[in-house]
C-alpha positions in Angstrom: -114.2 -9.8 -110.6 -111.0 -9.5 -112.6 -108.5 -7.4 -111.2 -105.5 -6.3 -113.1 -102.4 -4.7 -112.0 -101.5 -1.3 -113.3 -97.9 -0.1 -113.5 -97.2 3.6 -113.0 -94.1 5.4 -113.7 -92.2 5.6 -110.5 -90.4 8.7 -109.3 -86.7 8.4 -109.3 -86.2 8.7 -105.6 -89.0 6.0 -105.0 -87.6 3.6 -107.8 -84.2 3.9 -106.3 -85.3 3.4 -102.5 -87.3 0.3 -103.8 -84.0 -1.0 -105.5 -81.9 -0.6 -102.4 -84.7 -2.4 -100.5 -84.6 -5.0 -102.9 -80.7 -5.7 -102.8 -80.7 -5.4 -98.8 -83.5 -8.0 -98.4 -82.9 -10.5 -100.7 -80.0 -11.6 -103.1 -80.7 -10.0 -106.5 -78.4 -11.6 -109.2 -79.7 -9.7 -112.5 -81.0 -6.4 -113.4 -84.0 -8.4 -115.0 -84.7 -9.5 -111.5 -84.9 -6.0 -110.2 -87.1 -5.1 -113.2 -89.6 -7.7 -112.2 -89.6 -7.1 -108.7 -90.3 -3.4 -109.1 -93.1 -4.6 -111.4 -94.4 -6.6 -108.7 -94.5 -3.5 -106.4 -96.3 -1.5 -109.3 -93.6 0.5 -110.2 -92.9 0.7 -114.1 -89.0 0.5 -114.9 -87.1 -0.6 -117.9 -83.7 -2.4 -117.8 -82.0 0.6 -119.2 -83.6 2.7 -116.2 -82.4 0.2 -113.8 -79.0 0.0 -115.2 -78.6 3.9 -114.7 -80.0 3.6 -111.1 -77.5 0.9 -110.3 -74.8 2.9 -111.5 -76.0 6.1 -109.5 -76.6 4.3 -106.5 -73.1 2.7 -106.6 -74.1 -0.7 -106.2 -71.8 -3.3 -106.6 -71.6 -7.0 -107.8 -69.8 -9.3 -105.3 -69.2 -13.0 -105.6 -71.1 -15.2 -103.1 -71.2 -19.1 -103.3 -73.9 -19.0 -105.7 -72.6 -16.5 -108.1 -72.5 -12.8 -108.5 -75.2 -10.6 -106.6 -75.9 -6.8 -106.1 -75.0 -5.2 -102.8 -75.2 -1.7 -101.7 -71.8 -0.2 -101.2 -72.3 0.3 -97.7 -73.6 -3.3 -97.1 -70.2 -4.7 -97.7 -66.7 -4.6 -96.3 -65.1 -5.4 -99.3 -63.4 -3.0 -101.4 -65.9 -1.7 -104.1 -65.1 -3.0 -107.6 -64.4 0.5 -108.8 -61.8 1.0 -106.3 -60.2 -2.4 -106.8 -60.3 -1.7 -110.5 -59.0 1.8 -110.3 -56.1 0.5 -108.3 -55.1 -2.2 -110.7 -55.6 0.3 -113.5 -53.5 2.8 -111.9 -50.7 0.5 -111.1 -50.7 -0.9 -114.6 -51.3 2.1 -116.9 -50.0 5.3 -115.1 -46.6 6.3 -115.8 -46.4 9.8 -113.9 -48.8 12.3 -112.2 -48.4 15.8 -111.2 -50.8 18.2 -109.4 -50.7 22.0 -110.0 -53.1 24.1 -108.1 -56.6 22.6 -109.3 -55.2 20.4 -112.4 -53.8 17.1 -112.3 -51.8 15.6 -115.1 -52.0 12.0 -115.5 -49.5 10.4 -118.0 -50.4 7.1 -119.0 -49.4 4.2 -121.4 -50.2 5.0 -125.1 -54.2 4.3 -125.5 -54.7 4.1 -121.8 -55.8 7.7 -120.9 -59.7 7.0 -121.5 -59.7 4.1 -119.3 -57.9 5.8 -116.7 -60.1 8.8 -116.9 -63.3 6.8 -117.1 -62.4 5.0 -113.8 -61.5 8.3 -112.0 -64.8 9.6 -112.8 -66.8 6.6 -112.0 -65.1 6.5 -108.4 -66.8 9.7 -107.7 -64.2 11.4 -105.6 -65.6 14.4 -104.2 -62.5 16.5 -105.1 -63.0 15.9 -108.7 -65.0 18.1 -111.0 -64.1 16.0 -114.0 -61.5 14.8 -116.4 -60.7 15.0 -119.8 -58.6 12.3 -121.7 -56.2 12.4 -124.8 -54.5 9.2 -125.8 -51.9 9.1 -123.1 -52.9 12.2 -120.8 -55.4 12.7 -118.3 -56.5 16.2 -117.4 -57.9 16.1 -113.6 -59.9 19.1 -112.8 -59.9 19.3 -109.1 -62.4 21.6 -107.2 -59.8 23.0 -104.7 -55.9 23.1 -103.8 -56.6 21.2 -100.5 -58.8 18.9 -102.5 -55.8 18.3 -105.0 -53.6 17.3 -102.1 -56.1 14.9 -100.9 -56.8 13.5 -104.3 -53.1 13.2 -105.1 -52.6 11.3 -101.7 -55.5 8.9 -102.5 -54.1 8.1 -105.8 -50.7 7.7 -104.6 -52.2 5.3 -102.0 -54.1 3.5 -104.5 -50.9 3.0 -106.6 -49.1 1.8 -103.6 -46.7 4.8 -103.4 -43.4 4.3 -105.3 -41.7 6.4 -107.7 -44.8 7.3 -109.9 -46.9 8.0 -107.2 -48.7 11.5 -107.0 -47.9 14.5 -105.0 -49.7 17.8 -105.0 -47.8 20.9 -105.9 -46.7 22.8 -102.8 -46.9 26.3 -103.9 -44.8 27.6 -101.1 -41.9 25.3 -102.3 -39.2 27.5 -103.3 -38.5 25.9 -106.7 -41.9 26.7 -107.8 -42.8 23.3 -109.0 -43.3 19.9 -107.5 -45.3 17.0 -109.1 -43.6 13.7 -109.7 -42.8 13.1 -113.4 
């Protein structure tokens, strides 16, 4: 009797749980390895789907003695590549930040705003509803005034404090304005 395996389209939650199980149970180095492992489990997935799943799950690639491998963010005490990259980009490209109400204005070096906006978006800060980037300015839409204060503090800390660090506008401040330019 000849038995053939049939691949069935996997529900997103089932596929993503299988991916998390894979990276927690063994060293997975490539997306192709994940696709093949899913196929062995009878789950149909393409490399493009796995790539989206990796991004949505927040998996990180970390170095070990044998090279790069995927890990779930909760499985490592190392800072995530996004936060490490965000920190470096903020320090190098941001000239000033100001938060007024629910809006943050981030001034960058010329042509750097899309990079800064993309990294803020990919950091998945709970406070951020979204960003819009021009050439040298990023508009950050924040969900609430307290969220703006928290985000300003997080970004300031990521930049290491200093003169260009962000500060949320204090609406009770007598001058009526308060961001750092």
